[in-house]
N, C-alpha and C positions, 0 to 999 in steps of 0.2 A: 659228551657229558654222560654221567651215569644217571639215567632218568627212567621214569616209568613209561611203559607203552600204553598210551591212552588216547582217545579221540580229542583233537584239539579244536574242532569246530563246534563242539557241544559243551558249553561251560558247565551245564548241569551234570555232565558225566564225570567231571573231574572230582576225585576224592578230596575231602577236606574243605569243600566250599559250601556255603549256605547264603541265602539272601536275607537281608535285614532292612527294616525301614530306615531311611536316612533323609536328610534334608533334600527336598526336591525329587524324592522317589525312593528307590531301593538301591542298595549297593551289595555287590558280591563280597562276602567276608571270607577270607582265606584262613584256614586253620593251620597252625604250625606247631611244631615241638621245638624245644630249646635244649641244648646240651651245654651246661655251664662249667667251665674249668675252674679250678682253685688257683690261688696264688697270693694269699695274704692281702695286703693293702691294694695290690694290683687288681683285686676283685672289684674295685671301684670303677674300672673300665667297663665291666659287665653291668654295673649300676647304670652307666650312661646308655649302654645298648638297650637294656630293659626299659629305661625311661623313654627312649625314642620309640621303641616298638609299642609300648603301651599307649603312646600318644596317637598312634595310627589306628583309627577305627575300622580300617579295612582288614585288620589282622586280628586273629583270636588265638590265644595260646591254649593249646589243649593239654600238653604235658611238659614237664621240665625234669630232666635228669641232671643231677648236679653233685659236685664234690667240693668239700672244704669251704672256701669263701663263696664258691658258687652255690653250695647248699644253704648258706646263710641268705644270700640274695634270693634264692628260690623260695625259701620258707617265708621270708618277709613279703615277697611279692604275692604269694598265694594267700597269706593271711590278710594282707591289705585289700586284695580283690574280694575276699569273702566279706569284708566289712563295708567296703566302699567302691567296689568296681575298679576301673582303670585308675581313676584319680586317687582312690584309696591306696592302691598299690604304689603309685608314684610318691605319695606323701609318706607312706611307711618306709620306703627305701631311703628317702632323704633323711627321715628321722633316725633310721638305723645308722647310716654312715656319719651323721652328725654326732651321735652318741659314741660311735667308735673313735672319732676324733677327740671328743671330750675325755674319754677314758684314756686315750693315748697321751693326752696332755699331762696326766698325772704320773706317767711312767718316766723313769730316769733315762729311757732310751729316746733321746731327742737329737735331731740333726744339729750339728755344730754350725757356727757361722760359715766356716769353710765349706761344709757340706752344702749349705744353701746357695753358695756361689757356684757350685758345680752344676752341670746339666743333667746328672744322672739321679738326682734326688735321693742319694744314698746317705748312710750314716757312718761311712768308713773312717771319718776323722773325728767321730764322737768317742771320747774316752770311755763313756759308760757302755757304748755298744761294743767296743773292742774288748773290754773286760768281760761283758756278758757272752760274747762270741767264744772267747777262750774258755769260759766257765762251762758252756754247753759241750765243749769238746772233751773236757776232763771229768765232768760230773753228769750224772743222769738227772732227769727232772725229779726223781724220787729223793735225790740228795739235795739239790739246790732249791727245790720247792716242795718240802715235805708236807706242807699243809694243802698242797694241790689247789692253790688259788688260781682262778682263771677269770679275768675281768670280762671275757666274752660271754660268760654265762649270765652275768648280771645284765649286760646289754641286751642279749637275746630275750631274756624273761621280762624286761621292761617294754620291749617293742612288740612281743608276740604273746598272746594268751594261747598257750599250746593246747589246752583243753578245748578251746573254741576251734582251733585249727584242725584238730582230730575229728571234729564233728562234721567237717566237709568244707571243701573249697571248690571254686570253679576250675581249678587247675589240678591235674594229677601230678603228684610229686614222687620222685624216685631219688633218694639221697644215698650216695655210695660211701661205704666204710670198708676197712680191711680187717677181717677177723685175725687177731694176733695169734691165736692158737692154731687155727686151721690154714691160714693164709688165703682163705677164700673171700670173695667179694660178698658183702652184705648190702642188700638194697632195702632201705626203710621207705615204706609207702605212707600215704597220708594218715592211715589209722595208727601207725606206729611212731609217728614223729613226736619226740619230746626234745627238750633243750639238750639232754644227754645225747640223743641220736644226732643232732646237728653238730654238737661238739665232737662227737666220735668221727664224723666225716672230715673234720679239720684238725685232727689230733696228730701233729707232727711229733714223732717219738723222741726227738732230741730236745723238744721244748716243753711237752706236756706229758703227764702220766696217762697211760692208756685209760680210755673211758669205758666204764662198765655199763652194759645195757642188758638186762635180763640174764645176768650171770655170765655173759661173754664179754671179752675185752677187745676194744677196737682201736686201730690207728687210722691215720688219714686214708681216705678212699682213693687218693691219687695213685697209690701203689697198684691197685687192681682195676681201677676205672676212673679215668680223669677226663670226662665222666664216662659212665657206662652207657652205651647206645642201645643195647638189647632190650632194656625195659620199655623204651619208646617203641621199638618194633613190635613187641608182644602186647603192650598195654595200651596203645593208642591207635586211633583209626587213621589219622593224617599220616601220609608217607613222608612229609617234609620235616627234616631235622636241620635246624640252624645251629652249628657248633660255634660257640663264642670262645675263641682261643685267647688264653692268657699267657701260656708258656710258649715261647718261640720254638718253632719246629727246627729251624736252622739258624746258625749264627755265622757271620762273615769272618770272624777272627778266631784264632786258636786260644783257648783258655790256658793261662800260664801260671797265675798265682793260685795258691791253695784254695782261696775263696772262689775264684772263677771256675776252677776244676770241679769243686764240690757243687757249685750251682749248676754247671752244665750236666753233671751226672744226674742231679735231681730232675732237670728238665727232660733229659732223655728217658729216665725211669718213668716219670709222670706222663710222658707222651706215648710210651710204648704200648700200653693197654689200648689206647684209642687207635693207634696204628694197626694193631692186630684186628680189631673189630672192623676197621675200614677195609682191610684186606679181605676179610670174610664177606663183607657186603659187595665188594667188587667182584669176588669170585662167583657169588650167587647171581649177581646181575649179568655176568657174562654167560652163565648157564641158561638164564631166562632168554637172553638175546639170541642165543644159538638154538633155542627150542629144545634144550636138553632137560629143562626143568619146567613142569607145567602143573597147574592146579588152581583151584579157587582161592586157596590160602597163600598162594605165591604172589609176591608183588615186589616191584622195585622200590627201594628207598631213595628219596630225592634229597641229596645231601647238599648243604650250603655252608658257608663259613664267613663269619665276621671276625676280622683280626686286625692287629696293628703291630705286626712283627717288627717293622722298622722302628717304631716308637719304643716297643718293649725292649728291644735289643740295646737301646741306649740307657736303660735304667740299671742302676747297680743292684746287686742281689739284696743288699741290706735295705733297699727301698721298700721291700715287701713288709717291713716292720715299721715303715714311716707312716704315721697316722695324722700327719699335719694336714689341717683342713684345706689349705691351699693346694697341696699335692693331690689330695683325694678328689677335689673338684676339677683339677686339671685332668686327672684320669677320666672322670665322669664326662667331661666335655669332649675328650678324645673318643670315648665310646659313642656319644651322640653323633659326632661328626662322621665317624666311620660308618655308623648305621644309616645315617641320612644318605651318604654317598652310595652305600650298598643298595638301599631301597630304590634310588633313582635308576640304577642300572638293572636291577634284578627283580623288581616287584612283579612284573608281568610273567615271570618265569616260575614264580611260586605256584605249587600245585600242578605244574606242567612238566618241569624238568629240573634236574640238579644243576647247580651253578658252579660246581667245581669238578675237575677231573680227578676222581679218587685215585686212579692208577698213577697219575703224575704227581699228585701231592703227597700221597701216603705210601706208595709202594717203592 
């Protein structure tokens, strides 16, 4: 495994840990960082992951790097923690996704009865979705949505007081967006986060007009960082990064329809930046292990992954626009279950070693 070289018989020497009073004595709290991918409604899976992690008092979230729906989850989590700690964050996340569902109920994009009978939770048999899908292929969002209406903006501003968020939170935020003009990644930190910054992180160019922030225009951060790992390396003390995967890395079957091909192209594109960073981390780790790279500022990153690729591969691409409450809570429950299973197997390895083989999974 790609892990740090550190003494394992001295808990106090492990980076990212601290002691805190607990019932019956003290407990070692392990600090972690999270990397949250985007994926539309599929981001409700990360809601479940966050809900379960926040429930565990043995863990403390230091930083979150996030993109698109992940950026929304991250911002809501940080704001909720600023107001009410762990339970405040869990309540805020539930409120956010409930409002997403309520906003979605007002949209003409609804799964048909036939869609609801299928296992992939898609909307491929919904006449409204078929028409909308064709429209986005022929017209730009500047044409079919000239007023630039975005219901997500209203939801975010009802759930988050962004002025309060910028004043400080217990969690370091790093939200990724792609600068349309330069093609470079933009990282919005806590002091820069507004509703526009969050929307910029999730701005799919075929669905929304580019979001302007301080004179620059941005598209979805997934093109350049889904999410970016480097802000967690440079901006946080804990070496542990738990990547919450939304987009499947591999698929068992060959995409053949136009929709399937487009979806797979997007998945490959949105995973490519993450894979490049993982290659760099693996390269540096190997140099450290071989004694070729030394120094006080050199350290291994401990990489972990919580995913449900088998489950996500069964979902239709249009399900990313499905805001049905039953579907969202189903995704949440999957996230909680996968996280529960991951913690049972890997909790003792946090702050000690990575739990995935970077070379095998990403190279």
